[in-house]
C-alpha positions as CSV (number, residue, x, y, z in Angstrom):
1,M,0.2,-0.2,-0.1
2,S,2.5,2.6,-1.4
3,A,0.4,5.3,-2.1
4,A,-1.6,5.3,1.3
5,N,1.5,5.5,2.4
6,D,3.0,8.2,-0.3
7,L,-0.4,10.0,0.9
8,L,-0.2,10.1,4.3
9,A,3.8,11.0,4.7
10,N,3.3,14.2,3.1
11,Y,-0.7,15.0,3.6
12,Q,-1.6,13.6,6.9
13,H,-2.4,17.1,7.9
14,V,-5.0,18.1,5.0
15,I,-6.6,14.6,4.3
16,D,-9.6,13.3,6.5
17,T,-10.5,9.9,5.4
18,L,-8.4,8.0,2.8
19,T,-10.2,4.8,1.5
20,L,-8.7,2.5,-0.6
21,D,-11.1,-0.3,-2.4
22,T,-9.4,-3.4,-3.5
23,G,-12.6,-5.7,-5.1
24,T,-12.1,-9.0,-7.8
25,K,-10.3,-9.0,-10.5
26,G,-7.2,-7.0,-8.2
27,V,-9.7,-3.5,-8.6
28,F,-8.0,-1.0,-7.0
29,D,-9.7,2.3,-6.7
30,V,-8.0,5.2,-4.2
31,E,-11.0,7.9,-3.0
32,V,-10.0,11.0,-0.8
33,D,-12.2,12.8,0.9
34,G,-15.0,11.4,-1.4
35,E,-13.8,12.2,-4.3
36,M,-12.4,9.4,-7.0
37,L,-8.6,9.7,-7.5
38,Y,-7.1,7.3,-9.6
39,S,-9.1,4.2,-10.3
40,K,-7.6,0.5,-12.7
41,R,-10.9,-0.1,-13.3
42,A,-11.2,2.7,-15.6
43,T,-7.8,3.4,-16.1
44,G,-6.8,-0.9,-17.2
45,R,-3.4,-1.0,-14.9
46,H,-2.2,-0.6,-12.0
47,A,-0.3,2.8,-10.8
48,E,3.1,3.6,-11.3
49,P,4.6,4.2,-7.8
50,G,4.7,7.7,-7.2
51,E,1.6,8.0,-9.9
52,V,-1.6,8.8,-7.4
53,L,0.5,10.5,-4.8
54,S,1.1,13.2,-8.1
55,L,-2.1,12.6,-9.0
56,F,-2.6,14.1,-5.2
57,R,-0.6,17.2,-6.0
58,E,-2.2,18.3,-9.2
59,R,-5.2,18.5,-7.7
60,Y,-5.4,19.1,-4.0
61,G,-1.7,20.2,-3.4
62,A,-1.8,23.5,-4.7
63,G,-0.6,25.9,-2.1
64,V,-0.4,22.8,0.2
65,T,3.3,22.3,2.1
66,P,3.7,18.8,2.9
67,Y,3.8,17.4,6.2
68,G,6.8,18.4,8.3
69,E,8.6,20.8,6.0
């Protein structure tokens, strides 16, 4: 669950809810505060290392300093 670790290590101070949904046939979805951030079902592939964190930064990270900086 490196996606969860990446998000929480960098943005635990701004994430209220982080949900990782797994299901049959390798379904892997990441929702942040109720909004879909990444879906393996939609992309047809697993996220690359750091990809979920990059998507979070693009969507929510503007003006947010990562935790501990």
